[in-house]
Steps between C-alpha positions, in 0.01 A plus 500: 500500500404133487560281807581126489577490129704192414386166363323399823385712656447719197413330172305247704269780620450607138400141423246523781360822355484337158314199638252722683450703184413181310236420765335838458719750682540629854260334743429204270755263659394303807824305549854530367804280562862579415735202449874531444772249417877533478728212403777487760590857587434626147868589482459753781702289743503603867273800438181303441591244767554757777188689387296181529637442852377848597160437345468176699492721809247741350124465537321447169255773404188349341155634429198300611153635429642848457694499825879503539609191693851412617588131504808284557721451192585189299165325543211399272703301248355510148624357172481734202563448128726779374471406134699321230865466580447557874225258602343445840669608822402531864452846653456622857357819643757779525460874557481714189415874480298427185226353721392810694577745221314305232210412730448866588560644152286243318234444769571128548333332796733199534867501409805288584853441371713183490856418403698185438840396370662187358628247583233438763776436753533878536130536575527237771809668642326838516209340683733331746691821569177686564393232747831462679660844510374786718357801320768723651772294323315488166460879518873554562611621155873457567470145630261391221726652235793320660311169492410559135862574407619196696257290295619638165697192381194276505277785379723558195513127431120471506458815290728353236275193482155664502559837328353836597143501369254749648128439447189683615133409494190702588160334550195723531136410557198725451196504725317273255782243497668597172873430520795666326853360515805695384855362487848609402848352533855613426809283491703715742373675815775763513449601138122533524522699827726753330284503188181556700650777713628669184153472342347701785778758483465530124128565531561775754754670275333461161141604541219661693320172576602517868355805679695690762505345844590168662341188352498126543512295176139380537385863497644580157271567204442279198757672276782486754419138581503401133830677432678347798369152427617533138857552618476234772389249236837509325684164529208336684450138394153488663270798446131439549326833547 
């Protein structure tokens, strides 16, 4: 069994393992940062919007000097370049299970994850909602789903204008300052989520590369990681591994 096995979390954790491997393997990475970008809702509509509302009420798990720290979400704005055809976009801290699982599996001392969307209006709106709405309301799944559905006309209009690109970036630094940057991007979030999930399932069914038990993606061996990434690469217009 593999837990959290979609595009992110999932393939993103494999990218982290790949970056750490390039630095020398487990224990060689001092700091690792996940960055994610989705144009509009990526075609996912109210699902990703309501999920983001819930995450705005969730403390962000980060690792600082080997210690798990919980911080407020949607802070520490950074601008990241997601590669040709995507460009630079702002990202904000948001909780992601890749952080604790990758930090523990790969022995990373400092780890954080950020997410951003486009147009930037949505990022500003998310920040305003986090500041203005009580946590109890943001955590109310039914009300947040209702708000997302109510907003669908404008969401669909914006999605039609900006597309559904999903992009991921992993930056990793070794103890001596060496840096590795990996990037990938697909033109449609929904398609690449399904493709990534299928890649994990295919690996479980086809071979003996995944031992019995329950695993997080970052814990998988080199062969399983390579096989899953090979499938996830299909239809990517950015693939820098």
